[in-house]
Phi, psi and omega in degrees: 000134179247133182199202184234180177213172176301335178289343174282347181240021192310309183284335184279345172249004181283173179293344179282346181283134177303320176226090184305137179293143173273166175301321179298320178293322177296321178297316181295321178294320177301316179295320179296331177281357179078021182272165188247342187219149178223124180257117176277095194241128180052048181236083189298340180300336181297334182290339181270357181281140177284166178302314177301323179293321177294319179296324178292322177297320177297321178299316177300314180299317180298317180297330180269354182074032183251131173273135181260144171229162177240157176213138178211195182227146170097170181238023174293121184304316182298323180290314181290330175289329173297318179291331174294323176292322177295326185296326188298306180290342178271352183070025184280135176241005176220127176239123177268139175214187178227158180294319181255150168232167183305331185250007184205118181232083182288153170294166179295324177296317179293321177300317179299315181297314181299315180297313186290319190260328190244339186250304188291331175304318180289318179297317180296319181297324181272354181074030180250136179262136176259125181247115180269128188276144171285128177201174196290343185280349177218126180303143182299328178297321178292320180295315178299316180298321179297311181296320180293321180294319180293318172062041179253140177290350178256018175229130178210199185240138168266113187269118173227094186298335184290327187299323185291347180302322180293343175260016178065034174254136177286134181306322180294326177294320178296317178300312182297320185286316188266346187310309184296337182260003185287134176237355181202143183235131170265113189261107174208152176256164187204159181201157174266146171222149178290138174281165180304138182076008180060032179258077177096187184231160170242130173260119182214172179287160174213166181300138185304133179092356181248358186247215189261354181292127175269083186292325177299320178294318180300314178299319182292312186289332180268344187054042189298320183294312182293326182273351179066036181293145175284132179237109186250139182282134167217165184227150161254071182266113179293149175298136176263205184283339184206164183295315184302316180294315181297315180296321178297316178296320179300316178297314182296318180296320180296312179300314181296320181293315179298319178296320179296314180299316180298317182297321181285324182279346179259003179299000000 
């Protein structure tokens, strides 16, 4: 399944937007783009919606033919169980998270215990998969080892090869290591550029297919097409001089990325 996420609309629902987009508006735009899935990721406002409001959002998604996913951060059992409760009225079967959150950094042993004893029994019972994302705060080898040790069919990896660069990991190494355990993909391209005066580099997003992501390798190592993995668009789009320009680029990048993903997945 190919789709979008709240990160594909980051600037358009941010406080910088004159009229921030609602989730319903993002869903309609996703449908207009011909996408199949929408991940509500790192969007804390979803936690304040009542059950009837969540059910209404699911109705909108169903009418548009969109599958919903959720995304948050951390391994605090109470928090992830809260997201499991949100998942039910939304019809969500995949929740993306991370091992660390700003207020909780468990050891790998503690993370394993929490997953095995307090989190995954409930997720497994509800038929929901938890996808832990590759990112710079934990080496991908450690993340893979954690997922393998827990050994649950309802635990996998959300693969984002770009994040590990900040931890001095090559994106291709992350793809090779995490590919077989991947259950969700964050699809964005990225590139380095020299800073002014040639004093260092900036790593930022770029239009899909123009940067450093080896997408063919990602498809091969994850077997994404055969397994039907959800691939959701997100961007590292830097703010430009004004909202209108930034929003226009965000729209263009989303359309271009979806077209690129479709072309590669339909080969």
